[in-house]
All heavy atoms as a GROMACS GRO file, in nm:
protein
  648
    1MET      N    1  11.559   5.579   9.143
    1MET     CA    2  11.468   5.468   9.174
    1MET      C    3  11.539   5.342   9.152
    1MET      O    4  11.590   5.316   9.050
    1MET     CB    5  11.337   5.479   9.084
    1MET     CG    6  11.231   5.386   9.119
    1MET     SD    7  11.075   5.409   9.025
    1MET     CE    8  11.012   5.556   9.110
    2ASN      N    9  11.535   5.251   9.253
    2ASN     CA   10  11.612   5.125   9.234
    2ASN      C   11  11.518   5.023   9.168
    2ASN      O   12  11.398   5.044   9.143
    2ASN     CB   13  11.663   5.077   9.372
    2ASN     CG   14  11.559   5.039   9.466
    2ASN    OD1   15  11.451   4.975   9.432
    2ASN    ND2   16  11.572   5.067   9.594
    3GLU      N   17  11.577   4.912   9.142
    3GLU     CA   18  11.506   4.804   9.061
    3GLU      C   19  11.386   4.753   9.134
    3GLU      O   20  11.281   4.737   9.067
    3GLU     CB   21  11.606   4.696   9.028
    3GLU     CG   22  11.552   4.590   8.942
    3GLU     CD   23  11.649   4.481   8.899
    3GLU    OE1   24  11.706   4.500   8.789
    3GLU    OE2   25  11.655   4.382   8.968
    4ASN      N   26  11.398   4.741   9.267
    4ASN     CA   27  11.282   4.686   9.336
    4ASN      C   28  11.164   4.784   9.327
    4ASN      O   29  11.049   4.753   9.323
    4ASN     CB   30  11.317   4.653   9.484
    4ASN     CG   31  11.394   4.532   9.492
    4ASN    OD1   32  11.389   4.437   9.407
    4ASN    ND2   33  11.479   4.516   9.589
    5GLN      N   34  11.193   4.908   9.339
    5GLN     CA   35  11.098   5.022   9.334
    5GLN      C   36  11.032   5.012   9.192
    5GLN      O   37  10.905   5.033   9.173
    5GLN     CB   38  11.146   5.155   9.361
    5GLN     CG   39  11.186   5.169   9.509
    5GLN     CD   40  11.261   5.298   9.536
    5GLN    OE1   41  11.356   5.338   9.462
    5GLN    NE2   42  11.219   5.372   9.635
    6LEU      N   43  11.110   5.000   9.087
    6LEU     CA   44  11.061   4.994   8.949
    6LEU      C   45  10.963   4.873   8.942
    6LEU      O   46  10.863   4.891   8.877
    6LEU     CB   47  11.180   4.982   8.846
    6LEU     CG   48  11.255   5.114   8.824
    6LEU    CD1   49  11.379   5.076   8.739
    6LEU    CD2   50  11.175   5.220   8.763
    7LEU      N   51  11.006   4.762   8.990
    7LEU     CA   52  10.930   4.638   8.971
    7LEU      C   53  10.787   4.648   9.048
    7LEU      O   54  10.698   4.575   9.008
    7LEU     CB   55  11.007   4.522   9.022
    7LEU     CG   56  11.114   4.484   8.933
    7LEU    CD1   57  11.213   4.367   9.000
    7LEU    CD2   58  11.072   4.435   8.796
    8GLU      N   59  10.772   4.738   9.137
    8GLU     CA   60  10.647   4.758   9.205
    8GLU      C   61  10.544   4.813   9.097
    8GLU      O   62  10.428   4.808   9.125
    8GLU     CB   63  10.656   4.855   9.320
    8GLU     CG   64  10.731   4.792   9.433
    8GLU     CD   65  10.760   4.891   9.559
    8GLU    OE1   66  10.705   5.006   9.547
    8GLU    OE2   67  10.824   4.851   9.652
    9ARG      N   68  10.598   4.867   8.991
    9ARG     CA   69  10.496   4.924   8.895
    9ARG      C   70  10.442   4.812   8.802
    9ARG      O   71  10.350   4.831   8.728
    9ARG     CB   72  10.576   5.024   8.802
    9ARG     CG   73  10.619   5.144   8.870
    9ARG     CD   74  10.706   5.227   8.782
    9ARG     NE   75  10.727   5.359   8.841
    9ARG     CZ   76  10.659   5.470   8.796
    9ARG    NH1   77  10.561   5.455   8.702
    9ARG    NH2   78  10.668   5.581   8.863
   10ILE      N   79  10.498   4.691   8.807
   10ILE     CA   80  10.444   4.580   8.737
   10ILE      C   81  10.352   4.491   8.819
   10ILE      O   82  10.389   4.454   8.934
   10ILE     CB   83  10.567   4.485   8.690
   10ILE    CG1   84  10.681   4.565   8.612
   10ILE    CG2   85  10.514   4.367   8.603
   10ILE    CD1   86  10.622   4.629   8.487
   11THR      N   87  10.231   4.464   8.773
   11THR     CA   88  10.140   4.397   8.847
   11THR      C   89  10.085   4.283   8.768
   11THR      O   90  10.104   4.267   8.645
   11THR     CB   91  10.022   4.482   8.889
   11THR    OG1   92   9.955   4.538   8.770
   11THR    CG2   93  10.060   4.596   8.974
   12VAL      N   94  10.020   4.185   8.832
   12VAL     CA   95   9.957   4.068   8.771
   12VAL      C   96   9.822   4.067   8.819
   12VAL      O   97   9.792   4.058   8.939
   12VAL     CB   98  10.045   3.935   8.800
   12VAL    CG1   99   9.971   3.813   8.745
   12VAL    CG2  100  10.180   3.957   8.752
   13ASN      N  101   9.727   4.059   8.724
   13ASN     CA  102   9.583   4.042   8.756
   13ASN      C  103   9.525   3.936   8.673
   13ASN      O  104   9.520   3.952   8.550
   13ASN     CB  105   9.512   4.176   8.735
   13ASN     CG  106   9.374   4.174   8.770
   13ASN    OD1  107   9.313   4.067   8.776
   13ASN    ND2  108   9.310   4.293   8.797
   14PRO      N  109   9.478   3.827   8.731
   14PRO     CA  110   9.419   3.718   8.646
   14PRO      C  111   9.310   3.757   8.554
   14PRO      O  112   9.288   3.696   8.455
   14PRO     CB  113   9.377   3.615   8.752
   14PRO     CG  114   9.451   3.643   8.876
   14PRO     CD  115   9.482   3.792   8.870
   15ALA      N  116   9.238   3.867   8.591
   15ALA     CA  117   9.130   3.922   8.508
   15ALA      C  118   9.177   3.994   8.384
   15ALA      O  119   9.096   4.035   8.304
   15ALA     CB  120   9.034   4.000   8.598
   16ILE      N  121   9.306   4.027   8.379
   16ILE     CA  122   9.361   4.117   8.274
   16ILE      C  123   9.463   4.036   8.191
   16ILE      O  124   9.551   3.991   8.252
   16ILE     CB  125   9.418   4.253   8.320
   16ILE    CG1  126   9.307   4.327   8.401
   16ILE    CG2  127   9.474   4.321   8.203
   16ILE    CD1  128   9.360   4.459   8.462
   17PHE      N  129   9.434   4.019   8.068
   17PHE     CA  130   9.528   3.946   7.980
   17PHE      C  131   9.572   3.803   8.036
   17PHE      O  132   9.686   3.767   8.017
   17PHE     CB  133   9.653   4.029   7.948
   17PHE     CG  134   9.628   4.152   7.874
   17PHE    CD1  135   9.702   4.271   7.908
   17PHE    CD2  136   9.540   4.156   7.772
   17PHE    CE1  137   9.678   4.381   7.828
   17PHE    CE2  138   9.519   4.267   7.701
   17PHE     CZ  139   9.588   4.386   7.732
   18GLY      N  140   9.477   3.742   8.103
   18GLY     CA  141   9.501   3.610   8.151
   18GLY      C  142   9.620   3.603   8.256
   18GLY      O  143   9.673   3.499   8.274
   19GLY      N  144   9.637   3.703   8.323
   19GLY     CA  145   9.738   3.713   8.426
   19GLY      C  146   9.885   3.747   8.383
   19GLY      O  147   9.974   3.726   8.460
   20LYS      N  148   9.891   3.792   8.258
   20LYS     CA  149  10.031   3.839   8.209
   20LYS      C  150  10.064   3.966   8.288
   20LYS      O  151   9.982   4.039   8.328
   20LYS     CB  152  10.024   3.862   8.066
   20LYS     CG  153  10.009   3.744   7.975
   20LYS     CD  154  10.021   3.776   7.838
   20LYS     CE  155  10.019   3.642   7.754
   20LYS     NZ  156  10.060   3.673   7.613
   21PRO      N  157  10.200   3.984   8.308
   21PRO     CA  158  10.240   4.111   8.374
   21PRO      C  159  10.202   4.232   8.301
   21PRO      O  160  10.216   4.236   8.176
   21PRO     CB  161  10.392   4.090   8.380
   21PRO     CG  162  10.419   3.950   8.353
   21PRO     CD  163  10.306   3.894   8.271
   22ILE      N  164  10.147   4.328   8.373
   22ILE     CA  165  10.110   4.455   8.311
   22ILE      C  166  10.167   4.569   8.386
   22ILE      O  167  10.213   4.551   8.495
   22ILE     CB  168   9.952   4.460   8.306
   22ILE    CG1  169   9.890   4.444   8.440
   22ILE    CG2  170   9.890   4.366   8.210
   22ILE    CD1  171   9.746   4.453   8.460
   23ILE      N  172  10.147   4.693   8.333
   23ILE     CA  173  10.197   4.810   8.397
   23ILE      C  174  10.098   4.875   8.482
   23ILE      O  175   9.986   4.910   8.426
   23ILE     CB  176  10.246   4.904   8.292
   23ILE    CG1  177  10.359   4.847   8.211
   23ILE    CG2  178  10.302   5.042   8.352
   23ILE    CD1  179  10.406   4.916   8.088
   24ARG      N  180  10.115   4.885   8.608
   24ARG     CA  181  10.042   4.956   8.706
   24ARG      C  182   9.890   4.931   8.694
   24ARG      O  183   9.808   5.014   8.706
   24ARG     CB  184  10.058   5.112   8.696
   24ARG     CG  185  10.200   5.146   8.740
   24ARG     CD  186  10.223   5.302   8.748
   24ARG     NE  187  10.228   5.354   8.614
   24ARG     CZ  188  10.162   5.460   8.575
   24ARG    NH1  189  10.083   5.525   8.658
   24ARG    NH2  190  10.167   5.506   8.454
   25GLY      N  191   9.853   4.803   8.669
   25GLY     CA  192   9.717   4.768   8.660
   25GLY      C  193   9.642   4.810   8.538
   25GLY      O  194   9.523   4.784   8.528
   26CYS      N  195   9.701   4.867   8.452
   26CYS     CA  196   9.650   4.919   8.324
   26CYS      C  197   9.649   4.803   8.225
   26CYS      O  198   9.714   4.699   8.243
   26CYS     CB  199   9.717   5.030   8.267
   26CYS     SG  200   9.713   5.178   8.378
   27ARG      N  201   9.581   4.822   8.115
   27ARG     CA  202   9.574   4.713   8.015
   27ARG      C  203   9.688   4.733   7.903
   27ARG      O  204   9.663   4.744   7.785
   27ARG     CB  205   9.442   4.716   7.941
   27ARG     CG  206   9.333   4.673   8.032
   27ARG     CD  207   9.207   4.656   7.953
   27ARG     NE  208   9.100   4.594   8.034
   27ARG     CZ  209   9.083   4.452   8.049
   27ARG    NH1  210   9.159   4.379   7.989
   27ARG    NH2  211   8.995   4.405   8.130
   28LEU      N  212   9.808   4.737   7.957
   28LEU     CA  213   9.924   4.739   7.874
   28LEU      C  214  10.033   4.643   7.922
   28LEU      O  215  10.080   4.650   8.038
   28LEU     CB  216   9.993   4.877   7.868
   28LEU     CG  217  10.120   4.901   7.777
   28LEU    CD1  218  10.080   4.874   7.634
   28LEU    CD2  219  10.169   5.038   7.790
   29ALA      N  220  10.042   4.532   7.856
   29ALA     CA  221  10.129   4.424   7.893
   29ALA      C  222  10.280   4.455   7.887
   29ALA      O  223  10.323   4.525   7.788
   29ALA     CB  224  10.096   4.301   7.812
   30VAL      N  225  10.356   4.412   7.979
   30VAL     CA  226  10.506   4.420   7.967
   30VAL      C  227  10.562   4.378   7.846
   30VAL      O  228  10.639   4.442   7.779
   30VAL     CB  229  10.562   4.354   8.090
   30VAL    CG1  230  10.712   4.342   8.076
   30VAL    CG2  231  10.528   4.421   8.226
   31GLU      N  232  10.513   4.260   7.789
   31GLU     CA  233  10.557   4.202   7.658
   31GLU      C  234  10.533   4.300   7.548
   31GLU      O  235  10.616   4.303   7.461
   31GLU     CB  236  10.494   4.063   7.642
   31GLU     CG  237  10.346   4.056   7.607
   31GLU     CD  238  10.295   3.924   7.563
   31GLU    OE1  239  10.250   3.869   7.658
   31GLU    OE2  240  10.306   3.894   7.453
   32HIS      N  241  10.429   4.373   7.556
   32HIS     CA  242  10.398   4.467   7.445
   32HIS      C  243  10.502   4.578   7.444
   32HIS      O  244  10.562   4.619   7.330
   32HIS     CB  245  10.257   4.524   7.461
   32HIS     CG  246  10.218   4.615   7.343
   32HIS    ND1  247  10.192   4.566   7.231
   32HIS    CD2  248  10.208   4.752   7.341
   32HIS    CE1  249  10.160   4.667   7.143
   32HIS    NE2  250  10.168   4.777   7.215
   33VAL      N  251  10.536   4.635   7.562
   33VAL     CA  252  10.632   4.745   7.565
   33VAL      C  253  10.764   4.687   7.524
   33VAL      O  254  10.842   4.750   7.443
   33VAL     CB  255  10.644   4.800   7.715
   33VAL    CG1  256  10.758   4.893   7.728
   33VAL    CG2  257  10.505   4.862   7.752
   34LEU      N  258  10.804   4.570   7.568
   34LEU     CA  259  10.933   4.509   7.534
   34LEU      C  260  10.938   4.488   7.373
   34LEU      O  261  11.042   4.508   7.315
   34LEU     CB  262  10.959   4.374   7.610
   34LEU     CG  263  10.968   4.390   7.761
   34LEU    CD1  264  10.980   4.261   7.826
   34LEU    CD2  265  11.103   4.478   7.789
   35GLY      N  266  10.831   4.437   7.331
   35GLY     CA  267  10.822   4.426   7.183
   35GLY      C  268  10.842   4.548   7.103
   35GLY      O  269  10.906   4.558   6.997
   36MET      N  270  10.779   4.653   7.145
   36MET     CA  271  10.798   4.784   7.082
   36MET      C  272  10.946   4.831   7.086
   36MET      O  273  10.994   4.887   6.987
   36MET     CB  274  10.699   4.890   7.141
   36MET     CG  275  10.560   4.854   7.104
   36MET     SD  276  10.437   4.978   7.193
   36MET     CE  277  10.471   5.122   7.086
   37LEU      N  278  10.998   4.813   7.205
   37LEU     CA  279  11.150   4.858   7.217
   37LEU      C  280  11.230   4.772   7.128
   37LEU      O  281  11.318   4.819   7.061
   37LEU     CB  282  11.190   4.836   7.367
   37LEU     CG  283  11.126   4.943   7.464
   37LEU    CD1  284  11.161   4.898   7.604
   37LEU    CD2  285  11.175   5.080   7.436
   38ALA      N  286  11.202   4.634   7.126
   38ALA     CA  287  11.283   4.548   7.034
   38ALA      C  288  11.261   4.581   6.887
   38ALA      O  289  11.358   4.562   6.811
   38ALA     CB  290  11.242   4.405   7.059
   39ALA      N  291  11.156   4.644   6.850
   39ALA     CA  292  11.127   4.678   6.713
   39ALA      C  293  11.190   4.816   6.676
   39ALA      O  294  11.183   4.859   6.562
   39ALA     CB  295  10.975   4.683   6.696
   40GLY      N  296  11.242   4.876   6.778
   40GLY     CA  297  11.321   5.004   6.749
   40GLY      C  298  11.250   5.122   6.797
   40GLY      O  299  11.312   5.235   6.778
   41ASP      N  300  11.130   5.120   6.865
   41ASP     CA  301  11.072   5.228   6.915
   41ASP      C  302  11.149   5.289   7.033
   41ASP      O  303  11.204   5.208   7.111
   41ASP     CB  304  10.924   5.200   6.963
   41ASP     CG  305  10.835   5.176   6.843
   41ASP    OD1  306  10.855   5.238   6.734
   41ASP    OD2  307  10.744   5.095   6.856
   42ASP      N  308  11.147   5.414   7.052
   42ASP     CA  309  11.218   5.473   7.162
   42ASP      C  310  11.116   5.516   7.272
   42ASP      O  311  10.996   5.502   7.249
   42ASP     CB  312  11.305   5.596   7.124
   42ASP     CG  313  11.232   5.695   7.056
   42ASP    OD1  314  11.103   5.708   7.065
   42ASP    OD2  315  11.295   5.784   6.978
   43PHE      N  316  11.167   5.551   7.383
   43PHE     CA  317  11.090   5.595   7.500
   43PHE      C  318  10.978   5.700   7.464
   43PHE      O  319  10.865   5.687   7.493
   43PHE     CB  320  11.166   5.640   7.616
   43PHE     CG  321  11.235   5.535   7.695
   43PHE    CD1  322  11.280   5.416   7.645
   43PHE    CD2  323  11.259   5.551   7.830
   43PHE    CE1  324  11.348   5.320   7.722
   43PHE    CE2  325  11.330   5.453   7.912
   43PHE     CZ  326  11.370   5.337   7.848
   44GLU      N  327  11.025   5.794   7.388
   44GLU     CA  328  10.946   5.906   7.343
   44GLU      C  329  10.821   5.860   7.263
   44GLU      O  330  10.709   5.903   7.286
   44GLU     CB  331  11.008   6.012   7.266
   44GLU     CG  332  11.122   6.087   7.352
   44GLU     CD  333  11.248   6.015   7.375
   44GLU    OE1  334  11.276   5.927   7.295
   44GLU    OE2  335  11.313   6.044   7.478
   45THR      N  336  10.852   5.767   7.164
   45THR     CA  337  10.740   5.709   7.084
   45THR      C  338  10.634   5.629   7.171
   45THR      O  339  10.519   5.652   7.152
   45THR     CB  340  10.800   5.611   6.977
   45THR    OG1  341  10.891   5.683   6.900
   45THR    CG2  342  10.691   5.553   6.896
   46LEU      N  343  10.680   5.566   7.268
   46LEU     CA  344  10.593   5.483   7.359
   46LEU      C  345  10.513   5.578   7.437
   46LEU      O  346  10.386   5.560   7.453
   46LEU     CB  347  10.670   5.389   7.445
   46LEU     CG  348  10.689   5.250   7.393
   46LEU    CD1  349  10.810   5.252   7.296
   46LEU    CD2  350  10.721   5.153   7.515
   47ILE      N  351  10.572   5.684   7.490
   47ILE     CA  352  10.499   5.778   7.577
   47ILE      C  353  10.404   5.860   7.493
   47ILE      O  354  10.293   5.897   7.541
   47ILE     CB  355  10.602   5.865   7.647
   47ILE    CG1  356  10.675   5.786   7.748
   47ILE    CG2  357  10.528   5.995   7.709
   47ILE    CD1  358  10.791   5.846   7.825
   48GLU      N  359  10.428   5.886   7.366
   48GLU     CA  360  10.341   5.956   7.268
   48GLU      C  361  10.217   5.874   7.251
   48GLU      O  362  10.106   5.917   7.250
   48GLU     CB  363  10.407   5.988   7.141
   48GLU     CG  364  10.497   6.114   7.147
   48GLU     CD  365  10.570   6.132   7.013
   48GLU    OE1  366  10.531   6.079   6.910
   48GLU    OE2  367  10.672   6.212   7.014
   49GLY      N  368  10.244   5.741   7.232
   49GLY     CA  369  10.133   5.647   7.208
   49GLY      C  370  10.050   5.614   7.327
   49GLY      O  371   9.925   5.580   7.318
   50TYR      N  372  10.107   5.626   7.441
   50TYR     CA  373  10.030   5.599   7.560
   50TYR      C  374  10.068   5.712   7.663
   50TYR      O  375  10.162   5.701   7.744
   50TYR     CB  376  10.087   5.464   7.624
   50TYR     CG  377  10.070   5.342   7.534
   50TYR    CD1  378  10.168   5.297   7.450
   50TYR    CD2  379   9.945   5.279   7.533
   50TYR    CE1  380  10.145   5.191   7.369
   50TYR    CE2  381   9.925   5.164   7.450
   50TYR     CZ  382  10.030   5.125   7.369
   50TYR     OH  383  10.003   5.022   7.275
   51PRO      N  384   9.991   5.826   7.658
   51PRO     CA  385  10.023   5.947   7.739
   51PRO      C  386  10.035   5.924   7.885
   51PRO      O  387  10.107   6.004   7.956
   51PRO     CB  388   9.908   6.040   7.694
   51PRO     CG  389   9.857   5.987   7.562
   51PRO     CD  390   9.876   5.840   7.564
   52TRP      N  391   9.964   5.825   7.936
   52TRP     CA  392   9.970   5.800   8.077
   52TRP      C  393  10.103   5.732   8.127
   52TRP      O  394  10.132   5.721   8.240
   52TRP     CB  395   9.845   5.714   8.118
   52TRP     CG  396   9.833   5.590   8.045
   52TRP    CD1  397   9.754   5.569   7.935
   52TRP    CD2  398   9.902   5.462   8.081
   52TRP    NE1  399   9.772   5.442   7.891
   52TRP    CE2  400   9.856   5.372   7.982
   52TRP    CE3  401   9.983   5.423   8.172
   52TRP    CZ2  402   9.896   5.238   7.969
   52TRP    CZ3  403  10.028   5.290   8.177
   52TRP    CH2  404   9.983   5.205   8.071
   53LEU      N  405  10.175   5.670   8.019
   53LEU     CA  406  10.294   5.596   8.049
   53LEU      C  407  10.400   5.694   8.095
   53LEU      O  408  10.423   5.797   8.040
   53LEU     CB  409  10.331   5.522   7.918
   53LEU     CG  410  10.436   5.406   7.924
   53LEU    CD1  411  10.393   5.296   8.017
   53LEU    CD2  412  10.471   5.365   7.788
   54GLU      N  413  10.486   5.643   8.191
   54GLU     CA  414  10.597   5.722   8.240
   54GLU      C  415  10.723   5.645   8.201
   54GLU      O  416  10.723   5.526   8.188
   54GLU     CB  417  10.583   5.743   8.385
   54GLU     CG  418  10.456   5.815   8.427
   54GLU     CD  419  10.437   5.821   8.583
   54GLU    OE1  420  10.514   5.755   8.655
   54GLU    OE2  421  10.339   5.881   8.626
   55GLN      N  422  10.832   5.719   8.198
   55GLN     CA  423  10.960   5.664   8.176
   55GLN      C  424  10.993   5.554   8.266
   55GLN      O  425  11.044   5.447   8.229
   55GLN     CB  426  11.073   5.771   8.185
   55GLN     CG  427  11.208   5.719   8.153
   55GLN     CD  428  11.320   5.820   8.148
   55GLN    OE1  429  11.294   5.935   8.108
   55GLN    NE2  430  11.441   5.788   8.184
   56GLU      N  431  10.959   5.573   8.395
   56GLU     CA  432  10.980   5.463   8.497
   56GLU      C  433  10.907   5.341   8.466
   56GLU      O  434  10.949   5.228   8.497
   56GLU     CB  435  10.950   5.517   8.640
   56GLU     CG  436  11.042   5.618   8.692
   56GLU     CD  437  11.021   5.765   8.637
   56GLU    OE1  438  10.918   5.781   8.569
   56GLU    OE2  439  11.102   5.846   8.663
   57ASP      N  440  10.791   5.350   8.397
   57ASP     CA  441  10.713   5.231   8.362
   57ASP      C  442  10.795   5.148   8.254
   57ASP      O  443  10.796   5.027   8.266
   57ASP     CB  444  10.577   5.265   8.304
   57ASP     CG  445  10.486   5.334   8.404
   57ASP    OD1  446  10.492   5.298   8.522
   57ASP    OD2  447  10.416   5.426   8.364
   58ILE      N  448  10.856   5.211   8.165
   58ILE     CA  449  10.940   5.150   8.065
   58ILE      C  450  11.055   5.085   8.120
   58ILE      O  451  11.091   4.974   8.097
   58ILE     CB  452  10.970   5.248   7.948
   58ILE    CG1  453  10.850   5.309   7.882
   58ILE    CG2  454  11.058   5.186   7.844
   58ILE    CD1  455  10.870   5.431   7.796
   59LEU      N  456  11.116   5.162   8.211
   59LEU     CA  457  11.232   5.103   8.283
   59LEU      C  458  11.195   4.986   8.367
   59LEU      O  459  11.268   4.890   8.372
   59LEU     CB  460  11.303   5.210   8.373
   59LEU     CG  461  11.371   5.325   8.307
   59LEU    CD1  462  11.408   5.435   8.399
   59LEU    CD2  463  11.490   5.279   8.228
   60ALA      N  464  11.072   4.989   8.416
   60ALA     CA  465  11.016   4.873   8.494
   60ALA      C  466  11.017   4.740   8.411
   60ALA      O  467  11.040   4.640   8.454
   60ALA     CB  468  10.891   4.906   8.559
   61CYS      N  469  10.960   4.768   8.283
   61CYS     CA  470  10.962   4.656   8.193
   61CYS      C  471  11.094   4.590   8.165
   61CYS      O  472  11.101   4.476   8.155
   61CYS     CB  473  10.893   4.699   8.065
   61CYS     SG  474  10.714   4.748   8.076
   62LEU      N  475  11.198   4.683   8.145
   62LEU     CA  476  11.329   4.633   8.120
   62LEU      C  477  11.377   4.560   8.247
   62LEU      O  478  11.441   4.459   8.231
   62LEU     CB  479  11.418   4.751   8.085
   62LEU     CG  480  11.394   4.814   7.952
   62LEU    CD1  481  11.469   4.947   7.933
   62LEU    CD2  482  11.412   4.716   7.840
   63ALA      N  483  11.348   4.618   8.363
   63ALA     CA  484  11.396   4.546   8.489
   63ALA      C  485  11.334   4.407   8.503
   63ALA      O  486  11.393   4.320   8.548
   63ALA     CB  487  11.369   4.641   8.605
   64TYR      N  488  11.201   4.404   8.466
   64TYR     CA  489  11.124   4.274   8.476
   64TYR      C  490  11.190   4.172   8.382
   64TYR      O  491  11.218   4.060   8.420
   64TYR     CB  492  10.981   4.306   8.442
   64TYR     CG  493  10.901   4.176   8.457
   64TYR    CD1  494  10.849   4.150   8.583
   64TYR    CD2  495  10.879   4.091   8.354
   64TYR    CE1  496  10.762   4.033   8.601
   64TYR    CE2  497  10.800   3.975   8.368
   64TYR     CZ  498  10.741   3.951   8.492
   64TYR     OH  499  10.665   3.831   8.510
   65ALA      N  500  11.221   4.215   8.261
   65ALA     CA  501  11.285   4.128   8.166
   65ALA      C  502  11.430   4.074   8.216
   65ALA      O  503  11.464   3.968   8.207
   65ALA     CB  504  11.306   4.189   8.032
   66HIS      N  505  11.500   4.181   8.268
   66HIS     CA  506  11.620   4.141   8.326
   66HIS      C  507  11.621   4.037   8.441
   66HIS      O  508  11.701   3.951   8.438
   66HIS     CB  509  11.700   4.268   8.383
   66HIS     CG  510  11.829   4.243   8.451
   66HIS    ND1  511  11.837   4.245   8.591
   66HIS    CD2  512  11.947   4.216   8.404
   66HIS    CE1  513  11.955   4.216   8.630
   66HIS    NE2  514  12.029   4.200   8.514
   67ARG      N  515  11.518   4.056   8.524
   67ARG     CA  516  11.501   3.960   8.634
   67ARG      C  517  11.468   3.829   8.584
   67ARG      O  518  11.513   3.714   8.632
   67ARG     CB  519  11.382   3.999   8.728
   67ARG     CG  520  11.420   4.106   8.829
   67ARG     CD  521  11.479   4.046   8.951
   67ARG     NE  522  11.532   4.153   9.048
   67ARG     CZ  523  11.456   4.188   9.151
   67ARG    NH1  524  11.347   4.139   9.175
   67ARG    NH2  525  11.508   4.282   9.223
   68LEU      N  526  11.393   3.818   8.465
   68LEU     CA  527  11.365   3.679   8.413
   68LEU      C  528  11.484   3.605   8.361
   68LEU      O  529  11.494   3.488   8.365
   68LEU     CB  530  11.254   3.695   8.302
   68LEU     CG  531  11.116   3.719   8.345
   68LEU    CD1  532  11.023   3.754   8.228
   68LEU    CD2  533  11.069   3.622   8.434
   69VAL      N  534  11.569   3.676   8.291
   69VAL     CA  535  11.690   3.617   8.221
   69VAL      C  536  11.813   3.619   8.310
   69VAL      O  537  11.918   3.562   8.275
   69VAL     CB  538  11.721   3.680   8.092
   69VAL    CG1  539  11.600   3.659   7.996
   69VAL    CG2  540  11.760   3.819   8.091
   70GLU      N  541  11.815   3.684   8.420
   70GLU     CA  542  11.932   3.704   8.507
   70GLU      C  543  12.000   3.580   8.543
   70GLU      O  544  12.126   3.572   8.540
   70GLU     CB  545  11.893   3.775   8.634
   70GLU     CG  546  12.002   3.816   8.733
   70GLU     CD  547  11.948   3.894   8.850
   70GLU    OE1  548  11.834   3.883   8.892
   70GLU    OE2  549  12.028   3.971   8.900
   71HIS      N  550  11.931   3.472   8.575
   71HIS     CA  551  11.995   3.352   8.612
   71HIS      C  552  11.987   3.240   8.508
   71HIS      O  553  12.007   3.127   8.534
   71HIS     CB  554  11.944   3.302   8.756
   71HIS     CG  555  11.962   3.401   8.848
   71HIS    ND1  556  12.078   3.425   8.909
   71HIS    CD2  557  11.864   3.480   8.917
   71HIS    CE1  558  12.075   3.522   9.004
   71HIS    NE2  559  11.939   3.558   9.014
   72GLU      N  560  11.932   3.282   8.391
   72GLU     CA  561  11.918   3.176   8.287
   72GLU      C  562  12.056   3.126   8.236
   72GLU      O  563  12.144   3.219   8.211
   72GLU     CB  564  11.839   3.240   8.172
   72GLU     CG  565  11.800   3.143   8.069
   72GLU     CD  566  11.712   3.207   7.965
   72GLU    OE1  567  11.599   3.258   8.003
   72GLU    OE2  568  11.747   3.208   7.846
   73ARG      N  569  12.067   3.008   8.210
   73ARG     CA  570  12.192   2.948   8.159
   73ARG      C  571  12.155   2.855   8.047
   73ARG      O  572  12.057   2.781   8.056
   73ARG     CB  573  12.270   2.868   8.267
   73ARG     CG  574  12.313   2.956   8.384
   73ARG     CD  575  12.420   3.050   8.341
   73ARG     NE  576  12.471   3.132   8.451
   73ARG     CZ  577  12.433   3.258   8.473
   73ARG    NH1  578  12.356   3.318   8.388
   73ARG    NH2  579  12.485   3.325   8.575
   74VAL      N  580  12.234   2.852   7.946
   74VAL     CA  581  12.213   2.767   7.840
   74VAL      C  582  12.345   2.675   7.822
   74VAL      O  583  12.458   2.721   7.822
   74VAL     CB  584  12.204   2.842   7.699
   74VAL    CG1  585  12.191   2.735   7.581
   74VAL    CG2  586  12.080   2.931   7.705
   75GLU      N  587  12.315   2.543   7.841
   75GLU     CA  588  12.428   2.446   7.840
   75GLU      C  589  12.455   2.412   7.687
   75GLU      O  590  12.369   2.389   7.623
   75GLU     CB  591  12.389   2.326   7.916
   75GLU     CG  592  12.368   2.352   8.067
   75GLU     CD  593  12.495   2.406   8.136
   75GLU    OE1  594  12.597   2.353   8.093
   75GLU    OE2  595  12.481   2.483   8.236
   76PRO      N  596  12.576   2.406   7.658
   76PRO     CA  597  12.613   2.368   7.515
   76PRO      C  598  12.587   2.219   7.494
   76PRO      O  599  12.600   2.134   7.585
   76PRO     CB  600  12.770   2.388   7.510
   76PRO     CG  601  12.811   2.388   7.645
   76PRO     CD  602  12.702   2.438   7.732
   77LEU      N  603  12.543   2.193   7.373
   77LEU     CA  604  12.509   2.059   7.338
   77LEU      C  605  12.646   1.993   7.297
   77LEU      O  606  12.714   2.040   7.207
   77LEU     CB  607  12.417   2.052   7.217
   77LEU     CG  608  12.383   1.916   7.152
   77LEU    CD1  609  12.315   1.828   7.259
   77LEU    CD2  610  12.294   1.935   7.042
   78ILE      N  611  12.678   1.882   7.364
   78ILE     CA  612  12.805   1.817   7.325
   78ILE      C  613  12.771   1.693   7.229
   78ILE      O  614  12.689   1.610   7.264
   78ILE     CB  615  12.868   1.758   7.455
   78ILE    CG1  616  12.902   1.880   7.547
   78ILE    CG2  617  12.991   1.676   7.422
   78ILE    CD1  618  12.947   1.831   7.680
   79VAL      N  619  12.843   1.707   7.114
   79VAL     CA  620  12.811   1.606   7.005
   79VAL      C  621  12.940   1.528   6.999
   79VAL      O  622  13.049   1.574   6.988
   79VAL     CB  623  12.785   1.679   6.876
   79VAL    CG1  624  12.767   1.568   6.768
   79VAL    CG2  625  12.667   1.768   6.887
   80ASN      N  626  12.920   1.394   7.002
   80ASN     CA  627  13.028   1.292   6.993
   80ASN      C  628  13.072   1.281   6.846
   80ASN      O  629  12.995   1.222   6.773
   80ASN     CB  630  12.997   1.166   7.057
   80ASN     CG  631  13.112   1.074   7.071
   80ASN    OD1  632  13.212   1.095   7.008
   80ASN    ND2  633  13.098   0.957   7.136
   81ALA      N  634  13.178   1.343   6.806
   81ALA     CA  635  13.216   1.334   6.664
   81ALA      C  636  13.254   1.191   6.618
   81ALA      O  637  13.257   1.155   6.494
   81ALA     CB  638  13.332   1.426   6.636
   82ALA      N  639  13.294   1.098   6.711
   82ALA     CA  640  13.340   0.966   6.678
   82ALA      C  641  13.228   0.878   6.649
   82ALA      O  642  13.251   0.772   6.588
   82ALA     CB  643  13.422   0.906   6.797
   83ALA      N  644  13.104   0.914   6.676
   83ALA     CA  645  12.993   0.826   6.663
   83ALA      C  646  12.946   0.823   6.520
   83ALA      O  647  12.966   0.894   6.437
   83ALA     CB  648  12.874   0.862   6.758
   0.00000   0.00000   0.00000
């Protein structure tokens, strides 16, 4: 499954979580899945906690996060030491 196909699993519904991205129209926000992964939970733990969740849903969350930061750039702050 390619990234575009994965991203089709992420939906936005203004009536659910104020329009935050969610997985396949369910009440599970992408940010929640990413937070669990960041906290050290693995795919198996997420799937045990949400039996309807599929591995591709988790990969879709990672692909969504990748798309958000893909073109992000941080410019260094230049400090004038002579001042």
